[in-house]
MIDOSE-1310 file (N, C-alpha, C; in nm, 2 decimals, decimal comma, always signed):
residues 164
mkgr	+0,04/-0,12/+0,02/+0,00/+0,02/+0,00/+0,10/+0,14/-0,04; +0,05/+0,21/-0,11/+0,17/+0,35/-0,10/+0,10/+0,44/+0,01; +0,21/+0,51/+0,07/+0,20/+0,62/+0,20/+0,11/+0,75/+0,14; +0,08/+0,79/+0,19/+0,02/+0,93/+0,15/+0,13/+1,02/+0,13
ilpr	+0,04/+1,13/+0,01/+0,19/+1,25/-0,02/+0,24/+1,29/+0,08; +0,36/+1,32/+0,10/+0,39/+1,40/+0,24/+0,32/+1,54/+0,25; +0,24/+1,58/+0,33/+0,20/+1,74/+0,36/+0,25/+1,85/+0,33; +0,29/+1,97/+0,33/+0,37/+2,06/+0,33/+0,44/+2,12/+0,45
rfys	+0,38/+2,08/+0,56/+0,45/+2,09/+0,71/+0,54/+2,00/+0,72; +0,54/+1,91/+0,62/+0,68/+1,81/+0,67/+0,79/+1,81/+0,61; +0,80/+1,92/+0,50/+0,90/+2,01/+0,46/+0,94/+2,16/+0,55; +0,84/+2,20/+0,58/+0,87/+2,36/+0,71/+0,94/+2,32/+0,80
ratv	+1,04/+2,24/+0,79/+1,16/+2,21/+0,91/+1,30/+2,26/+0,92; +1,36/+2,22/+1,00/+1,52/+2,21/+0,98/+1,55/+2,12/+0,87; +1,67/+2,18/+0,81/+1,68/+2,12/+0,66/+1,75/+2,00/+0,70; +1,82/+1,95/+0,83/+1,88/+1,84/+0,83/+1,74/+1,77/+0,87
evar	+1,66/+1,76/+0,94/+1,56/+1,67/+0,99/+1,49/+1,65/+0,84; +1,46/+1,75/+0,80/+1,39/+1,72/+0,64/+1,48/+1,63/+0,53; +1,62/+1,59/+0,54/+1,69/+1,53/+0,48/+1,70/+1,34/+0,58; +1,69/+1,35/+0,68/+1,63/+1,25/+0,76/+1,55/+1,16/+0,73
allg	+1,42/+1,27/+0,78/+1,34/+1,25/+0,74/+1,30/+1,17/+0,61; +1,35/+1,23/+0,48/+1,28/+1,19/+0,33/+1,32/+1,03/+0,33; +1,49/+0,98/+0,35/+1,46/+0,85/+0,40/+1,40/+0,73/+0,45; +1,39/+0,63/+0,29/+1,25/+0,57/+0,31/+1,11/+0,57/+0,27
cvle	+1,11/+0,74/+0,25/+0,99/+0,80/+0,17/+1,01/+0,74/+0,00; +0,93/+0,76/-0,06/+0,91/+0,68/-0,19/+0,88/+0,85/-0,27; +0,96/+0,81/-0,36/+0,96/+0,96/-0,48/+0,87/+0,89/-0,64; +0,76/+0,98/-0,67/+0,73/+0,92/-0,77/+0,73/+1,04/-0,90
fsgr	+0,73/+0,96/-1,00/+0,73/+1,08/-1,19/+0,71/+1,00/-1,25; +0,62/+1,01/-1,33/+0,58/+0,98/-1,47/+0,59/+0,83/-1,47; +0,54/+0,79/-1,37/+0,48/+0,60/-1,34/+0,63/+0,54/-1,36; +0,73/+0,62/-1,27/+0,80/+0,60/-1,21/+0,89/+0,61/-1,04
ggri	+0,90/+0,57/-0,97/+0,95/+0,55/-0,83/+1,05/+0,43/-0,77; +1,08/+0,53/-0,65/+1,15/+0,44/-0,54/+1,16/+0,48/-0,41; +1,21/+0,38/-0,33/+1,24/+0,44/-0,22/+1,38/+0,51/-0,20; +1,36/+0,63/-0,15/+1,51/+0,72/-0,14/+1,55/+0,66/-0,02
seve	+1,69/+0,65/-0,11/+1,78/+0,59/+0,00/+1,93/+0,64/+0,03; +1,93/+0,77/-0,06/+2,09/+0,89/+0,01/+2,01/+1,02/-0,02; +2,05/+1,12/+0,06/+2,05/+1,25/+0,10/+2,13/+1,32/+0,11; +2,13/+1,48/+0,09/+2,22/+1,54/+0,10/+2,18/+1,71/+0,16
aylp	+2,19/+1,73/+0,24/+2,16/+1,87/+0,32/+2,22/+1,95/+0,29; +2,17/+2,09/+0,25/+2,22/+2,19/+0,21/+2,18/+2,32/+0,27; +2,26/+2,40/+0,38/+2,20/+2,47/+0,55/+2,19/+2,62/+0,46; +2,07/+2,71/+0,49/+2,10/+2,84/+0,46/+2,17/+2,92/+0,53
egdq	+2,22/+2,85/+0,62/+2,35/+2,95/+0,67/+2,46/+2,88/+0,67; +2,58/+2,92/+0,65/+2,72/+2,91/+0,71/+2,74/+2,79/+0,63; +2,71/+2,74/+0,50/+2,73/+2,67/+0,43/+2,76/+2,69/+0,31; +2,93/+2,74/+0,26/+2,94/+2,72/+0,13/+2,96/+2,70/-0,01
aaha	+2,89/+2,52/+0,06/+2,85/+2,49/-0,07/+2,67/+2,51/-0,11; +2,61/+2,57/-0,10/+2,47/+2,59/-0,06/+2,45/+2,69/-0,22; +2,39/+2,68/-0,27/+2,37/+2,74/-0,39/+2,29/+2,95/-0,33; +2,24/+2,89/-0,25/+2,21/+3,03/-0,19/+2,25/+3,11/-0,13
rrgr	+2,42/+3,10/-0,13/+2,48/+3,13/-0,01/+2,49/+3,26/-0,06; +2,49/+3,30/-0,20/+2,51/+3,44/-0,22/+2,35/+3,56/-0,27; +2,23/+3,49/-0,18/+2,16/+3,52/-0,19/+2,05/+3,47/-0,31; +1,91/+3,58/-0,33/+1,85/+3,56/-0,44/+1,88/+3,62/-0,55
tart	+1,85/+3,49/-0,70/+1,91/+3,47/-0,84/+1,78/+3,47/-0,88; +1,79/+3,48/-0,99/+1,66/+3,41/-1,08/+1,67/+3,23/-1,07; +1,80/+3,17/-1,07/+1,80/+3,06/-1,07/+1,81/+3,00/-0,89; +1,79/+3,06/-0,83/+1,76/+3,01/-0,68/+1,63/+3,06/-0,59
evlf	+1,59/+3,17/-0,68/+1,42/+3,19/-0,64/+1,37/+3,13/-0,54; +1,37/+2,97/-0,60/+1,27/+2,87/-0,58/+1,30/+2,87/-0,40; +1,42/+2,86/-0,38/+1,48/+2,79/-0,25/+1,44/+2,87/-0,13; +1,38/+3,00/-0,17/+1,35/+3,10/-0,07/+1,19/+3,11/-0,04
gepg	+1,15/+3,02/-0,16/+0,97/+3,05/-0,20/+0,94/+2,94/-0,06; +0,82/+2,92/-0,02/+0,73/+2,77/-0,01/+0,80/+2,71/+0,03; +0,83/+2,58/+0,11/+0,88/+2,45/+0,10/+0,77/+2,40/+0,05; +0,86/+2,24/+0,02/+0,78/+2,10/-0,07/+0,78/+2,14/-0,22
hayv	+0,89/+2,27/-0,24/+0,89/+2,23/-0,41/+0,99/+2,19/-0,48; +1,02/+2,16/-0,55/+1,11/+2,08/-0,64/+1,23/+2,19/-0,66; +1,34/+2,20/-0,61/+1,45/+2,28/-0,69/+1,54/+2,17/-0,77; +1,54/+2,19/-0,96/+1,59/+2,11/-1,03/+1,72/+2,23/-1,12
flny	+1,84/+2,20/-1,12/+1,91/+2,26/-1,20/+2,01/+2,17/-1,25; +2,06/+2,22/-1,38/+2,18/+2,14/-1,45/+2,34/+2,19/-1,40; +2,38/+2,08/-1,37/+2,49/+2,03/-1,29/+2,61/+2,02/-1,42; +2,69/+2,11/-1,39/+2,76/+2,10/-1,50/+2,79/+2,11/-1,67
gihh	+2,67/+2,14/-1,68/+2,62/+2,15/-1,81/+2,53/+2,04/-1,85; +2,54/+1,91/-1,75/+2,50/+1,78/-1,79/+2,46/+1,69/-1,75; +2,37/+1,71/-1,60/+2,27/+1,61/-1,61/+2,22/+1,69/-1,45; +2,08/+1,68/-1,49/+1,99/+1,77/-1,37/+2,01/+1,64/-1,22
clnv	+1,99/+1,83/-1,11/+1,98/+1,73/-0,99/+1,85/+1,81/-0,95; +1,79/+1,69/-0,87/+1,68/+1,69/-0,79/+1,67/+1,76/-0,67; +1,64/+1,87/-0,61/+1,65/+1,89/-0,46/+1,51/+1,93/-0,42; +1,51/+1,93/-0,27/+1,38/+1,93/-0,22/+1,39/+2,07/-0,09
vaep	+1,30/+2,17/-0,17/+1,30/+2,25/-0,04/+1,22/+2,27/+0,10; +1,33/+2,30/+0,15/+1,28/+2,28/+0,33/+1,29/+2,39/+0,36; +1,28/+2,40/+0,51/+1,29/+2,53/+0,52/+1,14/+2,62/+0,56; +1,09/+2,71/+0,67/+1,01/+2,82/+0,62/+1,02/+2,91/+0,50
agtp	+0,94/+2,95/+0,43/+0,95/+3,02/+0,34/+1,04/+3,16/+0,35; +1,14/+3,16/+0,31/+1,28/+3,28/+0,30/+1,39/+3,25/+0,38; +1,37/+3,15/+0,41/+1,48/+3,02/+0,46/+1,52/+2,91/+0,37; +1,62/+2,98/+0,30/+1,69/+2,82/+0,16/+1,70/+2,76/+0,21
gcvl	+1,63/+2,69/+0,26/+1,74/+2,51/+0,27/+1,72/+2,43/+0,18; +1,73/+2,34/+0,15/+1,73/+2,24/+0,03/+1,83/+2,10/+0,07; +1,76/+1,98/+0,03/+1,80/+1,84/+0,07/+1,83/+1,78/-0,12; +1,95/+1,73/-0,09/+1,96/+1,70/-0,28/+1,90/+1,56/-0,26
irav	+1,86/+1,49/-0,32/+1,82/+1,37/-0,36/+1,95/+1,29/-0,42; +1,96/+1,21/-0,39/+2,09/+1,16/-0,45/+2,09/+1,00/-0,50; +1,98/+0,91/-0,41/+1,96/+0,81/-0,48/+1,85/+0,75/-0,44; +1,78/+0,69/-0,54/+1,66/+0,64/-0,52/+1,64/+0,49/-0,60
eglg	+1,57/+0,41/-0,47/+1,59/+0,21/-0,57/+1,54/+0,23/-0,65; +1,58/+0,18/-0,73/+1,49/+0,12/-0,86/+1,54/+0,25/-0,99; +1,59/+0,33/-0,93/+1,64/+0,47/-1,02/+1,75/+0,47/-1,05; +1,89/+0,39/-0,99/+1,97/+0,44/-0,96/+2,03/+0,51/-0,85
ggpg	+2,19/+0,48/-0,86/+2,27/+0,56/-0,79/+2,32/+0,74/-0,88; +2,28/+0,82/-0,76/+2,37/+0,93/-0,80/+2,26/+1,00/-0,85; +2,30/+1,15/-0,86/+2,14/+1,24/-0,89/+2,16/+1,25/-1,00; +2,23/+1,22/-1,08/+2,25/+1,23/-1,27/+2,19/+1,12/-1,31
tltr	+2,19/+1,05/-1,22/+2,13/+0,90/-1,32/+1,99/+0,89/-1,24; +1,96/+0,93/-1,14/+1,82/+0,91/-1,09/+1,75/+1,01/-1,19; +1,78/+1,17/-1,21/+1,69/+1,22/-1,27/+1,68/+1,14/-1,43; +1,80/+1,09/-1,49/+1,81/+1,10/-1,61/+1,70/+0,91/-1,67
tagi	+1,69/+0,89/-1,56/+1,61/+0,73/-1,51/+1,51/+0,79/-1,54; +1,50/+0,89/-1,44/+1,32/+0,90/-1,37/+1,25/+1,05/-1,53; +1,35/+1,07/-1,58/+1,32/+1,15/-1,71/+1,26/+1,28/-1,63; +1,35/+1,36/-1,51/+1,35/+1,45/-1,45/+1,41/+1,61/-1,53
tlae	+1,37/+1,70/-1,55/+1,44/+1,79/-1,62/+1,41/+1,91/-1,55; +1,49/+2,05/-1,62/+1,45/+2,14/-1,54/+1,30/+2,18/-1,56; +1,24/+2,16/-1,62/+1,08/+2,13/-1,69/+1,03/+2,12/-1,52; +1,07/+2,07/-1,46/+1,00/+2,02/-1,31/+1,05/+2,12/-1,21
ngcd	+1,15/+2,21/-1,24/+1,21/+2,33/-1,16/+1,06/+2,38/-1,12; +1,08/+2,40/-0,97/+0,99/+2,51/-0,86/+0,83/+2,38/-0,89; +0,83/+2,24/-0,94/+0,68/+2,24/-0,91/+0,65/+2,15/-0,75; +0,51/+2,18/-0,72/+0,45/+2,11/-0,59/+0,45/+1,97/-0,58
ltsg	+0,55/+1,99/-0,48/+0,58/+1,80/-0,47/+0,46/+1,75/-0,37; +0,33/+1,85/-0,34/+0,26/+1,81/-0,27/+0,12/+1,81/-0,32; +0,15/+1,78/-0,49/+0,02/+1,81/-0,60/+0,11/+1,74/-0,72; +0,21/+1,73/-0,75/+0,31/+1,67/-0,86/+0,33/+1,75/-0,95
pivi	+0,38/+1,70/-1,07/+0,44/+1,62/-1,10/+0,47/+1,51/-1,03; +0,61/+1,57/-0,98/+0,65/+1,50/-0,87/+0,62/+1,49/-0,71; +0,62/+1,37/-0,68/+0,47/+1,39/-0,54/+0,63/+1,23/-0,45; +0,65/+1,31/-0,35/+0,73/+1,20/-0,20/+0,62/+1,14/-0,10
rggr	+0,59/+1,02/-0,13/+0,51/+1,00/+0,00/+0,61/+0,94/+0,11; +0,48/+0,92/+0,20/+0,54/+0,86/+0,32/+0,57/+0,68/+0,28; +0,65/+0,64/+0,39/+0,73/+0,52/+0,33/+0,74/+0,52/+0,50; +0,84/+0,39/+0,50/+0,89/+0,32/+0,63/+1,02/+0,33/+0,65
ppaa	+1,10/+0,43/+0,77/+1,21/+0,45/+0,79/+1,32/+0,34/+0,82; +1,44/+0,41/+0,76/+1,55/+0,31/+0,75/+1,58/+0,21/+0,93; +1,63/+0,12/+0,95/+1,68/+0,09/+1,04/+1,80/+0,13/+1,09; +1,86/+0,24/+0,99/+1,98/+0,28/+1,03/+1,99/+0,39/+0,92
idat	+2,11/+0,50/+0,98/+2,10/+0,64/+0,87/+2,24/+0,64/+0,96; +2,35/+0,61/+0,81/+2,48/+0,71/+0,82/+2,44/+0,84/+0,76; +2,61/+0,93/+0,88/+2,63/+1,08/+0,84/+2,75/+1,06/+0,78; +2,81/+1,09/+0,67/+2,88/+1,14/+0,66/+2,91/+1,29/+0,54
prvg	+3,03/+1,33/+0,51/+3,06/+1,44/+0,43/+2,98/+1,42/+0,29; +2,92/+1,49/+0,26/+2,90/+1,52/+0,11/+3,00/+1,49/-0,01; +2,92/+1,45/-0,16/+3,02/+1,39/-0,21/+3,02/+1,48/-0,32; +3,16/+1,53/-0,39/+3,16/+1,60/-0,54/+3,16/+1,75/-0,47
irrs	+3,21/+1,78/-0,33/+3,19/+1,94/-0,32/+3,35/+1,97/-0,28; +3,36/+2,12/-0,28/+3,52/+2,17/-0,26/+3,47/+2,23/-0,11; +3,36/+2,31/-0,15/+3,38/+2,41/+0,01/+3,24/+2,37/+0,10; +3,27/+2,37/+0,21/+3,21/+2,28/+0,34/+3,22/+2,16/+0,31
adla	+3,34/+2,10/+0,27/+3,35/+1,98/+0,26/+3,33/+1,86/+0,41; +3,38/+1,96/+0,46/+3,39/+1,85/+0,62/+3,25/+1,84/+0,69; +3,13/+1,91/+0,65/+3,02/+1,87/+0,67/+2,97/+1,74/+0,67; +2,94/+1,66/+0,77/+2,90/+1,55/+0,76/+2,72/+1,57/+0,74
lrfv	+2,69/+1,61/+0,64/+2,55/+1,60/+0,58/+2,48/+1,55/+0,45; +2,58/+1,43/+0,45/+2,50/+1,34/+0,31/+2,44/+1,19/+0,41; +2,33/+1,19/+0,39/+2,28/+1,04/+0,47/+2,24/+0,94/+0,39; +2,29/+0,85/+0,45/+2,25/+0,75/+0,36/+2,16/+0,61/+0,41
arfd	+2,08/+0,58/+0,40/+1,95/+0,46/+0,48/+2,02/+0,32/+0,48; +2,02/+0,29/+0,56/+2,04/+0,11/+0,56/+1,91/+0,08/+0,62; +1,86/-0,02/+0,46/+1,71/-0,11/+0,53/+1,76/-0,25/+0,58; +1,65/-0,25/+0,69/+1,66/-0,43/+0,66/+1,68/-0,52/+0,56
């Protein structure tokens, strides 16, 4: 049985709290989906790897908006990355979805397999076309430094689920 679509209040919390709570939830888009197994948090303050660190721009405007929306960007001109906007409106936290079971590991593989592009940037995760449903929490969560960044690289903001 599928869980309910996560409500807006789920996302309107501290970024790290949302990141950890997303593990085990189910991401769905265009008939594809699976259980979220790896995420990275990007903090609204003190995180030099966060896109919003320099303030509002056309690219980052969605990060400053209402929580529970998708922030999709093109990384290195090669692949798309799907992020979930967290924190109350005006506070730009987000969570990168790095891996979903059945959609592959790595954020680029995930979006390519699911067919997620810049067209989904700003979509409302509480109504679609991308939705996240409740799931089963993992048995354990490992916290490590994030992958492939140079700034704020020492922060243990990558969370990997261990399922039974």
